[in-house]
C-alpha positions as CSV (number, residue, x, y, z in Angstrom):
1,M,7.2,17.2,11.4
2,S,9.6,18.9,9.1
3,K,9.2,19.2,5.4
4,T,12.3,17.2,4.8
5,Q,10.5,14.1,6.1
6,G,8.2,14.2,3.1
7,L,5.1,12.5,4.4
8,Y,2.8,14.5,6.7
9,P,0.6,13.1,9.5
10,D,-3.2,12.9,8.9
11,T,-2.6,13.1,5.2
12,F,-3.7,10.5,2.6
13,Y,-1.1,9.5,0.0
14,H,-1.0,7.4,-3.1
15,I,2.3,5.6,-2.8
16,Y,3.6,3.9,-6.0
17,N,6.6,2.9,-8.0
18,R,7.7,0.5,-10.7
19,G,10.6,-1.8,-11.5
20,N,13.8,-0.3,-12.9
21,N,13.5,-0.3,-16.7
22,R,10.0,-1.7,-16.1
23,E,11.3,-5.1,-15.2
24,N,9.3,-7.3,-12.9
25,I,9.8,-6.8,-9.2
26,F,7.8,-9.9,-8.3
27,V,9.1,-13.1,-9.8
28,E,7.0,-15.7,-7.9
29,E,4.2,-15.9,-5.4
30,R,6.4,-15.9,-2.3
31,N,7.8,-12.5,-3.3
32,Y,4.3,-10.9,-2.9
33,R,3.9,-12.5,0.5
34,Y,7.3,-11.3,1.6
35,L,6.7,-7.7,0.7
36,L,3.4,-7.7,2.5
37,E,5.0,-9.3,5.5
38,R,7.7,-6.6,5.6
39,Y,5.0,-4.0,4.9
40,T,3.3,-4.9,8.1
41,H,6.5,-4.6,10.0
42,Y,7.7,-1.3,8.6
43,I,4.5,0.5,7.6
44,E,1.7,-0.5,10.0
45,P,3.2,1.5,12.9
46,V,3.3,4.7,10.8
47,A,0.4,4.5,8.3
48,A,-3.1,3.1,8.0
49,T,-3.7,1.2,4.8
50,Y,-6.9,1.7,2.8
51,A,-6.2,-0.1,-0.5
52,Y,-3.2,-1.7,-2.2
53,C,-2.3,-3.7,-5.3
54,L,0.9,-5.5,-6.1
55,L,1.5,-6.2,-9.8
56,R,4.3,-7.9,-11.6
57,N,6.3,-4.7,-12.3
58,H,4.8,-2.1,-10.0
59,F,2.7,-1.5,-6.9
60,H,0.1,0.9,-5.5
61,F,-0.8,1.8,-1.9
62,L,-3.4,4.2,-0.5
63,V,-2.4,5.1,3.0
64,R,-3.0,7.8,5.7
65,I,0.1,8.8,7.7
66,R,-0.4,8.3,11.4
67,S,0.3,11.1,13.9
68,E,2.9,10.5,16.6
69,E,0.1,10.0,19.1
70,E,-1.3,7.2,16.9
71,Q,2.2,5.7,16.6
72,E,2.5,5.7,20.4
73,V,-0.9,3.9,20.8
74,I,0.3,1.2,18.5
75,W,3.6,1.0,20.4
76,K,1.8,0.6,23.7
77,R,-0.4,-2.1,22.2
78,G,2.7,-3.9,21.0
79,R,4.2,-3.7,24.5
80,Q,1.1,-5.4,25.9
81,T,1.5,-8.3,23.6
82,N,5.3,-8.1,23.3
83,Q,4.9,-7.7,19.5
84,T,4.8,-4.9,16.9
85,C,2.1,-5.7,14.4
86,G,2.7,-9.4,14.9
87,V,6.1,-9.3,13.4
88,S,8.9,-8.4,15.8
89,E,9.6,-7.4,19.4
90,T,8.6,-3.9,20.5
91,P,11.3,-1.5,21.6
92,Q,11.5,-0.7,25.3
93,V,11.1,3.1,24.8
94,F,8.7,4.8,22.4
95,V,10.5,6.7,19.6
96,A,8.4,8.2,16.8
97,R,9.4,6.8,13.4
98,V,9.8,8.9,10.3
99,P,7.2,7.6,7.8
100,S,9.2,8.3,4.7
101,G,12.2,6.5,6.3
102,Q,10.0,3.5,7.0
103,F,8.8,3.3,3.4
104,S,12.4,3.6,2.2
105,N,13.5,0.8,4.7
106,L,10.7,-1.4,3.3
107,F,11.7,-1.0,-0.3
108,N,15.4,-1.3,0.4
109,T,14.9,-4.4,2.4
110,Y,12.8,-5.9,-0.3
111,A,15.2,-5.0,-3.1
112,K,18.2,-6.6,-1.2
113,A,16.2,-9.8,-0.6
114,I,15.3,-10.0,-4.3
115,N,18.9,-9.3,-5.4
116,K,20.2,-12.0,-3.1
117,A,17.5,-14.6,-4.0
118,Y,17.9,-14.2,-7.8
119,G,21.6,-13.3,-8.0
120,R,20.9,-9.9,-9.5
121,T,22.7,-6.6,-9.0
122,G,21.7,-3.0,-9.3
123,S,18.6,-1.0,-8.5
124,L,15.3,-3.0,-8.4
125,F,13.1,0.1,-8.4
126,E,13.0,3.1,-10.6
127,G,14.4,5.7,-8.2
128,R,12.6,6.7,-4.9
129,F,9.0,5.7,-4.3
130,K,6.5,8.2,-5.7
131,R,4.0,9.8,-3.4
132,R,0.9,11.9,-4.3
133,P,-1.3,13.6,-1.6
134,V,-4.9,12.7,-2.0
135,K,-7.5,15.3,-1.0
136,G,-11.3,14.8,-0.7
137,Q,-13.5,11.8,-0.5
138,E,-14.3,11.7,-4.2
139,D,-10.6,11.6,-5.0
140,L,-10.2,8.7,-2.5
141,I,-13.1,6.8,-4.0
142,Q,-11.8,7.0,-7.5
143,L,-8.3,6.1,-6.4
144,V,-9.5,3.0,-4.6
145,R,-11.3,1.9,-7.9
146,Y,-8.2,2.7,-9.9
147,I,-6.0,0.6,-7.7
148,H,-8.2,-2.4,-7.6
149,R,-9.0,-2.4,-11.3
150,N,-5.3,-2.1,-12.3
151,P,-4.6,-5.8,-12.9
152,E,-7.4,-5.9,-15.4
153,R,-6.4,-2.7,-17.0
154,H,-2.9,-4.0,-17.7
155,G,-4.1,-7.3,-18.9
156,F,-2.8,-9.5,-16.0
157,V,-6.3,-11.0,-15.5
158,D,-9.6,-10.8,-17.3
159,D,-11.4,-9.8,-14.1
160,Y,-9.8,-7.6,-11.5
161,R,-11.6,-9.5,-8.8
162,E,-9.4,-12.6,-9.6
163,W,-6.1,-10.9,-8.9
164,P,-4.9,-12.3,-5.5
165,Y,-2.5,-9.5,-4.6
166,S,-4.8,-6.6,-4.0
167,S,-7.0,-5.5,-1.1
168,Y,-10.3,-5.9,-3.0
169,Q,-11.2,-9.3,-1.6
170,A,-10.3,-8.3,1.9
171,L,-12.6,-5.3,1.7
172,V,-15.6,-7.2,0.4
173,S,-15.2,-10.2,2.8
174,E,-15.7,-10.7,6.5
175,R,-12.3,-12.1,7.2
176,P,-9.8,-10.2,9.5
177,T,-7.8,-7.6,7.6
178,R,-5.3,-4.8,8.5
179,T,-6.9,-2.5,5.9
180,Q,-9.3,0.2,7.1
181,R,-12.3,-1.8,5.7
182,D,-15.1,0.0,7.6
183,E,-13.9,3.4,6.7
184,V,-13.4,2.5,3.0
185,L,-16.9,1.0,2.8
186,D,-18.3,4.1,4.4
187,W,-16.9,6.2,1.6
188,F,-18.9,4.1,-0.9
189,Q,-21.9,3.9,1.5
190,G,-21.7,0.2,2.0
191,R,-20.3,-3.0,0.6
192,R,-22.9,-3.4,-2.2
193,A,-22.3,0.1,-3.5
194,F,-18.5,-0.5,-3.2
195,E,-18.8,-3.6,-5.5
196,E,-21.1,-1.8,-8.0
197,A,-18.8,1.3,-8.1
198,H,-15.9,-1.0,-9.2
199,I,-17.9,-2.5,-12.0
200,L,-18.7,0.9,-13.5
201,E,-16.3,2.5,-15.9
202,D,-16.8,6.2,-16.4
203,E,-14.9,9.4,-17.0
204,T,-14.7,10.3,-13.3
205,A,-11.6,8.0,-13.0
206,I,-9.9,9.5,-16.1
207,E,-7.4,11.5,-14.0
208,Y,-5.7,8.3,-12.8
209,L,-5.4,6.9,-16.3
210,V,-2.4,9.1,-17.0
211,L,-0.5,6.9,-14.6
212,D,-0.9,4.0,-17.1
213,D,1.6,5.7,-19.4
214,Y,4.0,5.7,-16.4
215,F,3.6,1.9,-15.8
């Protein structure tokens, strides 16, 4: 995979961005649902999702980019069910997708839908989506905590567990989820430790607080 494609297989990334001029990118509840629906369509074939949070004027995703071999496995699974991730028909011939292109398609599609729905013009997002490689399990653990606690940190809710547009509840529940729940809980050594780690506020997460100035 060439360097120009920007996202490398078997690499974890923190994907994030905010609204242009910090304006809201989500106006009402159906907007959150629409982005997640389109996310499944565009991103599930090229990346595994470990955590996410959608806020009024920005978003965070923690993903691992799939290899071409993984992409093909998902394509074959879609062929068996005549679906790709439950959203659309699977192409007849496997063609590996460019992960950075899929993310761009997702955000462009969403921006066009918002502009049409609300009669707005111009850029919805502040430039291209940001991506930061994440290395090491401790880095992954602290990023998961940071992502889930973000709604409380920005004052959208008093308790981060009440924010409905994050992966936190999916990870602590037993209900079906497309997130890599078992792997995430293993990082924390179980569900109880996962919940306790989110409650703790300590200096180990300080590296991510610099992002608060960005948002």
